[in-house]
PDB file of N, CA, C and O in Angstrom, chain B, residues numbered from 101:
ATOM      1  N   MET B 101       0.846  -1.174   0.000  1.00  0.00           N
ATOM      2  CA  MET B 101       0.000   0.000   0.000  1.00  0.00           C
ATOM      3  C   MET B 101       0.890   1.235   0.000  1.00  0.00           C
ATOM      4  O   MET B 101       1.795   1.356   0.825  1.00  0.00           O
ATOM      5  N   ASP B 102       0.637   2.122  -0.901  1.00  0.00           N
ATOM      6  CA  ASP B 102       1.441   3.335  -1.016  1.00  0.00           C
ATOM      7  C   ASP B 102       0.855   4.430  -0.143  1.00  0.00           C
ATOM      8  O   ASP B 102      -0.212   4.965  -0.443  1.00  0.00           O
ATOM      9  N   LEU B 103       1.554   4.768   0.941  1.00  0.00           N
ATOM     10  CA  LEU B 103       1.073   5.788   1.865  1.00  0.00           C
ATOM     11  C   LEU B 103       1.535   7.181   1.487  1.00  0.00           C
ATOM     12  O   LEU B 103       1.056   8.166   2.050  1.00  0.00           O
ATOM     13  N   SER B 104       2.454   7.279   0.548  1.00  0.00           N
ATOM     14  CA  SER B 104       3.043   8.569   0.226  1.00  0.00           C
ATOM     15  C   SER B 104       2.070   9.508  -0.479  1.00  0.00           C
ATOM     16  O   SER B 104       2.309  10.715  -0.520  1.00  0.00           O
ATOM     17  N   ASN B 105       0.986   8.988  -1.031  1.00  0.00           N
ATOM     18  CA  ASN B 105       0.024   9.836  -1.732  1.00  0.00           C
ATOM     19  C   ASN B 105      -0.928  10.559  -0.791  1.00  0.00           C
ATOM     20  O   ASN B 105      -1.645  11.464  -1.216  1.00  0.00           O
ATOM     21  N   ARG B 106      -0.945  10.175   0.478  1.00  0.00           N
ATOM     22  CA  ARG B 106      -1.879  10.743   1.448  1.00  0.00           C
ATOM     23  C   ARG B 106      -1.114  11.467   2.545  1.00  0.00           C
ATOM     24  O   ARG B 106      -0.585  10.832   3.457  1.00  0.00           O
ATOM     25  N   HIS B 107      -1.053  12.773   2.463  1.00  0.00           N
ATOM     26  CA  HIS B 107      -0.328  13.541   3.460  1.00  0.00           C
ATOM     27  C   HIS B 107      -1.242  14.529   4.165  1.00  0.00           C
ATOM     28  O   HIS B 107      -0.778  15.561   4.651  1.00  0.00           O
ATOM     29  N   TYR B 108      -2.503  14.236   4.227  1.00  0.00           N
ATOM     30  CA  TYR B 108      -3.425  15.175   4.839  1.00  0.00           C
ATOM     31  C   TYR B 108      -4.582  14.433   5.470  1.00  0.00           C
ATOM     32  O   TYR B 108      -4.845  13.272   5.156  1.00  0.00           O
ATOM     33  N   SER B 109      -5.254  15.107   6.344  1.00  0.00           N
ATOM     34  CA  SER B 109      -6.524  14.610   6.865  1.00  0.00           C
ATOM     35  C   SER B 109      -7.419  15.816   7.106  1.00  0.00           C
ATOM     36  O   SER B 109      -6.936  16.907   7.411  1.00  0.00           O
ATOM     37  N   LYS B 110      -8.694  15.621   6.969  1.00  0.00           N
ATOM     38  CA  LYS B 110      -9.661  16.681   7.231  1.00  0.00           C
ATOM     39  C   LYS B 110     -10.235  16.451   8.619  1.00  0.00           C
ATOM     40  O   LYS B 110     -10.569  15.324   8.986  1.00  0.00           O
ATOM     41  N   GLN B 111     -10.349  17.530   9.387  1.00  0.00           N
ATOM     42  CA  GLN B 111     -10.888  17.415  10.730  1.00  0.00           C
ATOM     43  C   GLN B 111     -12.002  18.431  10.923  1.00  0.00           C
ATOM     44  O   GLN B 111     -11.887  19.585  10.510  1.00  0.00           O
ATOM     45  N   SER B 112     -13.050  18.000  11.540  1.00  0.00           N
ATOM     46  CA  SER B 112     -14.122  18.905  11.899  1.00  0.00           C
ATOM     47  C   SER B 112     -13.636  19.851  12.982  1.00  0.00           C
ATOM     48  O   SER B 112     -12.841  19.458  13.836  1.00  0.00           O
ATOM     49  N   HIS B 113     -14.100  21.090  12.959  1.00  0.00           N
ATOM     50  CA  HIS B 113     -13.723  22.024  14.013  1.00  0.00           C
ATOM     51  C   HIS B 113     -14.188  21.523  15.378  1.00  0.00           C
ATOM     52  O   HIS B 113     -13.586  21.858  16.398  1.00  0.00           O
ATOM     53  N   MET B 114     -15.256  20.722  15.405  1.00  0.00           N
ATOM     54  CA  MET B 114     -15.737  20.164  16.670  1.00  0.00           C
ATOM     55  C   MET B 114     -14.704  19.191  17.244  1.00  0.00           C
ATOM     56  O   MET B 114     -14.507  19.135  18.458  1.00  0.00           O
ATOM     57  N   LEU B 115     -14.053  18.435  16.378  1.00  0.00           N
ATOM     58  CA  LEU B 115     -13.022  17.502  16.830  1.00  0.00           C
ATOM     59  C   LEU B 115     -11.781  18.254  17.290  1.00  0.00           C
ATOM     60  O   LEU B 115     -11.188  17.917  18.315  1.00  0.00           O
ATOM     61  N   VAL B 116     -11.394  19.263  16.538  1.00  0.00           N
ATOM     62  CA  VAL B 116     -10.203  20.040  16.872  1.00  0.00           C
ATOM     63  C   VAL B 116     -10.380  20.767  18.198  1.00  0.00           C
ATOM     64  O   VAL B 116      -9.451  20.831  19.004  1.00  0.00           O
ATOM     65  N   ASN B 117     -11.565  21.313  18.425  1.00  0.00           N
ATOM     66  CA  ASN B 117     -11.817  22.113  19.622  1.00  0.00           C
ATOM     67  C   ASN B 117     -12.329  21.292  20.806  1.00  0.00           C
ATOM     68  O   ASN B 117     -12.520  21.836  21.893  1.00  0.00           O
ATOM     69  N   ALA B 118     -12.550  20.016  20.613  1.00  0.00           N
ATOM     70  CA  ALA B 118     -13.076  19.178  21.696  1.00  0.00           C
ATOM     71  C   ALA B 118     -12.049  19.061  22.820  1.00  0.00           C
ATOM     72  O   ALA B 118     -10.841  19.152  22.602  1.00  0.00           O
ATOM     73  N   LYS B 119     -12.560  18.860  24.002  1.00  0.00           N
ATOM     74  CA  LYS B 119     -11.669  18.704  25.155  1.00  0.00           C
ATOM     75  C   LYS B 119     -11.505  17.213  25.418  1.00  0.00           C
ATOM     76  O   LYS B 119     -12.452  16.526  25.800  1.00  0.00           O
ATOM     77  N   TYR B 120     -10.329  16.745  25.215  1.00  0.00           N
ATOM     78  CA  TYR B 120     -10.001  15.361  25.491  1.00  0.00           C
ATOM     79  C   TYR B 120      -8.531  15.296  25.836  1.00  0.00           C
ATOM     80  O   TYR B 120      -7.744  16.162  25.453  1.00  0.00           O
ATOM     81  N   ALA B 121      -8.180  14.280  26.550  1.00  0.00           N
ATOM     82  CA  ALA B 121      -6.791  14.128  26.983  1.00  0.00           C
ATOM     83  C   ALA B 121      -6.166  12.953  26.237  1.00  0.00           C
ATOM     84  O   ALA B 121      -6.320  11.799  26.636  1.00  0.00           O
ATOM     85  N   LEU B 122      -5.470  13.256  25.166  1.00  0.00           N
ATOM     86  CA  LEU B 122      -4.772  12.228  24.408  1.00  0.00           C
ATOM     87  C   LEU B 122      -3.290  12.545  24.423  1.00  0.00           C
ATOM     88  O   LEU B 122      -2.887  13.708  24.430  1.00  0.00           O
ATOM     89  N   THR B 123      -2.489  11.499  24.427  1.00  0.00           N
ATOM     90  CA  THR B 123      -1.054  11.698  24.346  1.00  0.00           C
ATOM     91  C   THR B 123      -0.675  11.985  22.897  1.00  0.00           C
ATOM     92  O   THR B 123      -1.475  11.775  21.985  1.00  0.00           O
ATOM     93  N   LYS B 124       0.532  12.459  22.695  1.00  0.00           N
ATOM     94  CA  LYS B 124       1.023  12.712  21.340  1.00  0.00           C
ATOM     95  C   LYS B 124       0.993  11.423  20.518  1.00  0.00           C
ATOM     96  O   LYS B 124       0.634  11.447  19.341  1.00  0.00           O
ATOM     97  N   ASN B 125       1.366  10.299  21.131  1.00  0.00           N
ATOM     98  CA  ASN B 125       1.358   9.018  20.417  1.00  0.00           C
ATOM     99  C   ASN B 125      -0.047   8.617  20.004  1.00  0.00           C
ATOM    100  O   ASN B 125      -0.245   8.118  18.896  1.00  0.00           O
ATOM    101  N   GLU B 126      -1.027   8.825  20.878  1.00  0.00           N
ATOM    102  CA  GLU B 126      -2.404   8.492  20.542  1.00  0.00           C
ATOM    103  C   GLU B 126      -2.904   9.359  19.384  1.00  0.00           C
ATOM    104  O   GLU B 126      -3.563   8.865  18.470  1.00  0.00           O
ATOM    105  N   ILE B 127      -2.592  10.632  19.431  1.00  0.00           N
ATOM    106  CA  ILE B 127      -2.986  11.540  18.347  1.00  0.00           C
ATOM    107  C   ILE B 127      -2.314  11.134  17.036  1.00  0.00           C
ATOM    108  O   ILE B 127      -2.965  11.104  15.992  1.00  0.00           O
ATOM    109  N   ASP B 128      -1.012  10.820  17.082  1.00  0.00           N
ATOM    110  CA  ASP B 128      -0.298  10.384  15.875  1.00  0.00           C
ATOM    111  C   ASP B 128      -0.935   9.139  15.287  1.00  0.00           C
ATOM    112  O   ASP B 128      -1.114   9.044  14.073  1.00  0.00           O
ATOM    113  N   LEU B 129      -1.277   8.188  16.139  1.00  0.00           N
ATOM    114  CA  LEU B 129      -1.876   6.945  15.664  1.00  0.00           C
ATOM    115  C   LEU B 129      -3.251   7.201  15.047  1.00  0.00           C
ATOM    116  O   LEU B 129      -3.554   6.678  13.974  1.00  0.00           O
ATOM    117  N   ILE B 130      -4.065   7.983  15.699  1.00  0.00           N
ATOM    118  CA  ILE B 130      -5.408   8.281  15.190  1.00  0.00           C
ATOM    119  C   ILE B 130      -5.334   9.029  13.859  1.00  0.00           C
ATOM    120  O   ILE B 130      -6.058   8.701  12.919  1.00  0.00           O
ATOM    121  N   LEU B 131      -4.465  10.026  13.779  1.00  0.00           N
ATOM    122  CA  LEU B 131      -4.349  10.780  12.524  1.00  0.00           C
ATOM    123  C   LEU B 131      -3.811   9.905  11.393  1.00  0.00           C
ATOM    124  O   LEU B 131      -4.222  10.052  10.241  1.00  0.00           O
ATOM    125  N   THR B 132      -2.898   9.003  11.722  1.00  0.00           N
ATOM    126  CA  THR B 132      -2.394   8.078  10.700  1.00  0.00           C
ATOM    127  C   THR B 132      -3.520   7.198  10.186  1.00  0.00           C
ATOM    128  O   THR B 132      -3.629   6.967   8.982  1.00  0.00           O
ATOM    129  N   LEU B 133      -4.354   6.709  11.085  1.00  0.00           N
ATOM    130  CA  LEU B 133      -5.490   5.887  10.668  1.00  0.00           C
ATOM    131  C   LEU B 133      -6.486   6.708   9.844  1.00  0.00           C
ATOM    132  O   LEU B 133      -7.028   6.216   8.854  1.00  0.00           O
ATOM    133  N   LEU B 134      -6.723   7.934  10.246  1.00  0.00           N
ATOM    134  CA  LEU B 134      -7.660   8.779   9.508  1.00  0.00           C
ATOM    135  C   LEU B 134      -7.193   9.075   8.088  1.00  0.00           C
ATOM    136  O   LEU B 134      -8.011   9.172   7.174  1.00  0.00           O
ATOM    137  N   THR B 135      -5.895   9.217   7.899  1.00  0.00           N
ATOM    138  CA  THR B 135      -5.404   9.515   6.549  1.00  0.00           C
ATOM    139  C   THR B 135      -5.555   8.335   5.602  1.00  0.00           C
ATOM    140  O   THR B 135      -5.427   8.498   4.388  1.00  0.00           O
ATOM    141  N   GLU B 136      -5.823   7.162   6.134  1.00  0.00           N
ATOM    142  CA  GLU B 136      -6.047   5.994   5.280  1.00  0.00           C
ATOM    143  C   GLU B 136      -7.441   5.990   4.660  1.00  0.00           C
ATOM    144  O   GLU B 136      -7.654   5.349   3.631  1.00  0.00           O
ATOM    145  N   ILE B 137      -8.376   6.683   5.261  1.00  0.00           N
ATOM    146  CA  ILE B 137      -9.747   6.696   4.764  1.00  0.00           C
ATOM    147  C   ILE B 137      -9.807   7.568   3.518  1.00  0.00           C
ATOM    148  O   ILE B 137      -9.412   8.734   3.530  1.00  0.00           O
ATOM    149  N   LYS B 138     -10.300   6.985   2.470  1.00  0.00           N
ATOM    150  CA  LYS B 138     -10.399   7.708   1.201  1.00  0.00           C
ATOM    151  C   LYS B 138     -11.725   8.466   1.147  1.00  0.00           C
ATOM    152  O   LYS B 138     -12.717   8.047   1.743  1.00  0.00           O
ATOM    153  N   GLU B 139     -11.726   9.556   0.444  1.00  0.00           N
ATOM    154  CA  GLU B 139     -12.895  10.426   0.394  1.00  0.00           C
ATOM    155  C   GLU B 139     -14.130   9.705  -0.135  1.00  0.00           C
ATOM    156  O   GLU B 139     -15.249  10.021   0.269  1.00  0.00           O
ATOM    157  N   ASP B 140     -13.941   8.741  -1.033  1.00  0.00           N
ATOM    158  CA  ASP B 140     -15.092   8.050  -1.614  1.00  0.00           C
ATOM    159  C   ASP B 140     -15.418   6.736  -0.910  1.00  0.00           C
ATOM    160  O   ASP B 140     -16.262   5.985  -1.400  1.00  0.00           O
ATOM    161  N   ASP B 141     -14.781   6.431   0.220  1.00  0.00           N
ATOM    162  CA  ASP B 141     -15.097   5.218   0.987  1.00  0.00           C
ATOM    163  C   ASP B 141     -16.528   5.295   1.509  1.00  0.00           C
ATOM    164  O   ASP B 141     -16.962   6.322   2.031  1.00  0.00           O
ATOM    165  N   GLN B 142     -17.237   4.209   1.360  1.00  0.00           N
ATOM    166  CA  GLN B 142     -18.624   4.144   1.820  1.00  0.00           C
ATOM    167  C   GLN B 142     -18.753   3.377   3.144  1.00  0.00           C
ATOM    168  O   GLN B 142     -19.639   3.672   3.946  1.00  0.00           O
ATOM    169  N   ASP B 143     -17.884   2.408   3.370  1.00  0.00           N
ATOM    170  CA  ASP B 143     -17.936   1.575   4.563  1.00  0.00           C
ATOM    171  C   ASP B 143     -16.588   1.594   5.261  1.00  0.00           C
ATOM    172  O   ASP B 143     -15.566   1.929   4.662  1.00  0.00           O
ATOM    173  N   PHE B 144     -16.601   1.232   6.530  1.00  0.00           N
ATOM    174  CA  PHE B 144     -15.342   1.071   7.240  1.00  0.00           C
ATOM    175  C   PHE B 144     -14.640  -0.167   6.711  1.00  0.00           C
ATOM    176  O   PHE B 144     -15.272  -1.194   6.463  1.00  0.00           O
ATOM    177  N   GLN B 145     -13.351  -0.066   6.543  1.00  0.00           N
ATOM    178  CA  GLN B 145     -12.556  -1.170   6.037  1.00  0.00           C
ATOM    179  C   GLN B 145     -11.389  -1.405   6.976  1.00  0.00           C
ATOM    180  O   GLN B 145     -11.060  -0.556   7.805  1.00  0.00           O
ATOM    181  N   ASP B 146     -10.771  -2.556   6.838  1.00  0.00           N
ATOM    182  CA  ASP B 146      -9.541  -2.826   7.569  1.00  0.00           C
ATOM    183  C   ASP B 146      -8.384  -2.255   6.770  1.00  0.00           C
ATOM    184  O   ASP B 146      -8.285  -2.470   5.562  1.00  0.00           O
ATOM    185  N   TYR B 147      -7.518  -1.533   7.444  1.00  0.00           N
ATOM    186  CA  TYR B 147      -6.330  -0.993   6.817  1.00  0.00           C
ATOM    187  C   TYR B 147      -5.119  -1.556   7.546  1.00  0.00           C
ATOM    188  O   TYR B 147      -5.077  -1.582   8.776  1.00  0.00           O
ATOM    189  N   VAL B 148      -4.150  -1.999   6.783  1.00  0.00           N
ATOM    190  CA  VAL B 148      -2.954  -2.591   7.354  1.00  0.00           C
ATOM    191  C   VAL B 148      -1.757  -1.739   6.957  1.00  0.00           C
ATOM    192  O   VAL B 148      -1.591  -1.384   5.790  1.00  0.00           O
ATOM    193  N   PHE B 149      -0.928  -1.418   7.939  1.00  0.00           N
ATOM    194  CA  PHE B 149       0.318  -0.730   7.644  1.00  0.00           C
ATOM    195  C   PHE B 149       1.366  -1.190   8.637  1.00  0.00           C
ATOM    196  O   PHE B 149       1.049  -1.671   9.724  1.00  0.00           O
ATOM    197  N   THR B 150       2.596  -1.035   8.250  1.00  0.00           N
ATOM    198  CA  THR B 150       3.704  -1.517   9.067  1.00  0.00           C
ATOM    199  C   THR B 150       4.146  -0.445  10.067  1.00  0.00           C
ATOM    200  O   THR B 150       3.749   0.716   9.978  1.00  0.00           O
ATOM    201  N   LEU B 151       4.960  -0.861  10.995  1.00  0.00           N
ATOM    202  CA  LEU B 151       5.542   0.069  11.958  1.00  0.00           C
ATOM    203  C   LEU B 151       6.369   1.120  11.221  1.00  0.00           C
ATOM    204  O   LEU B 151       6.371   2.292  11.596  1.00  0.00           O
ATOM    205  N   LYS B 152       7.061   0.702  10.188  1.00  0.00           N
ATOM    206  CA  LYS B 152       7.854   1.627   9.383  1.00  0.00           C
ATOM    207  C   LYS B 152       6.959   2.665   8.712  1.00  0.00           C
ATOM    208  O   LYS B 152       7.320   3.841   8.649  1.00  0.00           O
ATOM    209  N   ASP B 153       5.803   2.250   8.215  1.00  0.00           N
ATOM    210  CA  ASP B 153       4.835   3.178   7.623  1.00  0.00           C
ATOM    211  C   ASP B 153       4.349   4.187   8.667  1.00  0.00           C
ATOM    212  O   ASP B 153       4.248   5.381   8.389  1.00  0.00           O
ATOM    213  N   LEU B 154       4.052   3.692   9.864  1.00  0.00           N
ATOM    214  CA  LEU B 154       3.594   4.566  10.938  1.00  0.00           C
ATOM    215  C   LEU B 154       4.664   5.582  11.301  1.00  0.00           C
ATOM    216  O   LEU B 154       4.364   6.758  11.509  1.00  0.00           O
ATOM    217  N   GLU B 155       5.886   5.144  11.377  1.00  0.00           N
ATOM    218  CA  GLU B 155       6.983   6.055  11.681  1.00  0.00           C
ATOM    219  C   GLU B 155       7.129   7.125  10.606  1.00  0.00           C
ATOM    220  O   GLU B 155       7.356   8.296  10.911  1.00  0.00           O
ATOM    221  N   PHE B 156       6.998   6.722   9.367  1.00  0.00           N
ATOM    222  CA  PHE B 156       7.103   7.681   8.263  1.00  0.00           C
ATOM    223  C   PHE B 156       5.975   8.704   8.313  1.00  0.00           C
ATOM    224  O   PHE B 156       6.211   9.907   8.200  1.00  0.00           O
ATOM    225  N   LYS B 157       4.751   8.217   8.482  1.00  0.00           N
ATOM    226  CA  LYS B 157       3.583   9.099   8.475  1.00  0.00           C
ATOM    227  C   LYS B 157       3.560  10.043   9.667  1.00  0.00           C
ATOM    228  O   LYS B 157       3.140  11.193   9.542  1.00  0.00           O
ATOM    229  N   SER B 158       4.012   9.563  10.828  1.00  0.00           N
ATOM    230  CA  SER B 158       3.937  10.383  12.041  1.00  0.00           C
ATOM    231  C   SER B 158       5.227  11.157  12.312  1.00  0.00           C
ATOM    232  O   SER B 158       5.284  11.977  13.229  1.00  0.00           O
ATOM    233  N   SER B 159       6.245  10.896  11.522  1.00  0.00           N
ATOM    234  CA  SER B 159       7.561  11.525  11.730  1.00  0.00           C
ATOM    235  C   SER B 159       8.051  11.304  13.156  1.00  0.00           C
ATOM    236  O   SER B 159       8.626  12.196  13.780  1.00  0.00           O
ATOM    237  N   ASN B 160       7.814  10.116  13.647  1.00  0.00           N
ATOM    238  CA  ASN B 160       8.166   9.769  15.013  1.00  0.00           C
ATOM    239  C   ASN B 160       8.708   8.341  15.025  1.00  0.00           C
ATOM    240  O   ASN B 160       8.209   7.473  14.309  1.00  0.00           O
ATOM    241  N   GLN B 161       9.721   8.109  15.833  1.00  0.00           N
ATOM    242  CA  GLN B 161      10.242   6.743  15.951  1.00  0.00           C
ATOM    243  C   GLN B 161       9.465   6.016  17.035  1.00  0.00           C
ATOM    244  O   GLN B 161       9.370   6.483  18.170  1.00  0.00           O
ATOM    245  N   TRP B 162       8.915   4.874  16.674  1.00  0.00           N
ATOM    246  CA  TRP B 162       8.114   4.080  17.605  1.00  0.00           C
ATOM    247  C   TRP B 162       8.881   2.823  17.997  1.00  0.00           C
ATOM    248  O   TRP B 162       9.636   2.267  17.200  1.00  0.00           O
ATOM    249  N   HIS B 163       8.679   2.390  19.222  1.00  0.00           N
ATOM    250  CA  HIS B 163       9.173   1.100  19.686  1.00  0.00           C
ATOM    251  C   HIS B 163       7.956   0.201  19.831  1.00  0.00           C
ATOM    252  O   HIS B 163       6.857   0.686  20.103  1.00  0.00           O
ATOM    253  N   SER B 164       8.136  -1.094  19.655  1.00  0.00           N
ATOM    254  CA  SER B 164       6.986  -1.989  19.656  1.00  0.00           C
ATOM    255  C   SER B 164       6.209  -1.936  20.976  1.00  0.00           C
ATOM    256  O   SER B 164       4.979  -1.994  20.962  1.00  0.00           O
ATOM    257  N   LYS B 165       6.898  -1.827  22.109  1.00  0.00           N
ATOM    258  CA  LYS B 165       6.207  -1.739  23.394  1.00  0.00           C
ATOM    259  C   LYS B 165       5.400  -0.447  23.477  1.00  0.00           C
ATOM    260  O   LYS B 165       4.272  -0.442  23.971  1.00  0.00           O
ATOM    261  N   GLN B 166       5.972   0.627  23.002  1.00  0.00           N
ATOM    262  CA  GLN B 166       5.300   1.926  22.994  1.00  0.00           C
ATOM    263  C   GLN B 166       4.029   1.845  22.158  1.00  0.00           C
ATOM    264  O   GLN B 166       2.987   2.361  22.562  1.00  0.00           O
ATOM    265  N   LEU B 167       4.108   1.207  21.008  1.00  0.00           N
ATOM    266  CA  LEU B 167       2.936   1.063  20.144  1.00  0.00           C
ATOM    267  C   LEU B 167       1.883   0.186  20.818  1.00  0.00           C
ATOM    268  O   LEU B 167       0.699   0.521  20.794  1.00  0.00           O
ATOM    269  N   LYS B 168       2.292  -0.921  21.413  1.00  0.00           N
ATOM    270  CA  LYS B 168       1.336  -1.808  22.105  1.00  0.00           C
ATOM    271  C   LYS B 168       0.636  -1.072  23.239  1.00  0.00           C
ATOM    272  O   LYS B 168      -0.574  -1.218  23.416  1.00  0.00           O
ATOM    273  N   ASP B 169       1.381  -0.283  24.007  1.00  0.00           N
ATOM    274  CA  ASP B 169       0.784   0.475  25.103  1.00  0.00           C
ATOM    275  C   ASP B 169      -0.202   1.519  24.580  1.00  0.00           C
ATOM    276  O   ASP B 169      -1.254   1.733  25.183  1.00  0.00           O
ATOM    277  N   THR B 170       0.123   2.154  23.488  1.00  0.00           N
ATOM    278  CA  THR B 170      -0.752   3.170  22.900  1.00  0.00           C
ATOM    279  C   THR B 170      -2.031   2.536  22.364  1.00  0.00           C
ATOM    280  O   THR B 170      -3.118   3.088  22.538  1.00  0.00           O
ATOM    281  N   VAL B 171      -1.911   1.400  21.724  1.00  0.00           N
ATOM    282  CA  VAL B 171      -3.073   0.727  21.146  1.00  0.00           C
ATOM    283  C   VAL B 171      -4.003   0.229  22.244  1.00  0.00           C
ATOM    284  O   VAL B 171      -5.222   0.264  22.077  1.00  0.00           O
ATOM    285  N   LYS B 172      -3.459  -0.230  23.354  1.00  0.00           N
ATOM    286  CA  LYS B 172      -4.286  -0.695  24.468  1.00  0.00           C
ATOM    287  C   LYS B 172      -5.172   0.423  24.997  1.00  0.00           C
ATOM    288  O   LYS B 172      -6.319   0.184  25.375  1.00  0.00           O
ATOM    289  N   VAL B 173      -4.644   1.644  25.026  1.00  0.00           N
ATOM    290  CA  VAL B 173      -5.384   2.787  25.548  1.00  0.00           C
ATOM    291  C   VAL B 173      -6.502   3.177  24.591  1.00  0.00           C
ATOM    292  O   VAL B 173      -7.627   3.444  25.013  1.00  0.00           O
ATOM    293  N   CYS B 174      -6.185   3.209  23.297  1.00  0.00           N
ATOM    294  CA  CYS B 174      -7.188   3.605  22.298  1.00  0.00           C
ATOM    295  C   CYS B 174      -8.252   2.548  22.232  1.00  0.00           C
ATOM    296  O   CYS B 174      -9.200   2.674  21.456  1.00  0.00           O
TER     297      CYS B 174
END
């Protein structure tokens, strides 16, 4: 899957201005997942990407334990 074509995500102002307590890692993971959704998608789909893809998209170096801990919270 080529992730390089998707470098943006659209966010509702309600989401941006909402009060929630997320860590930087949780936000990076959520935004990475959101950028996988295509504008013409009609249903939720499973998206698969590697740790290397996540690191590239989030511009952050992840360790497997760090990712597991973040996923457990989300």
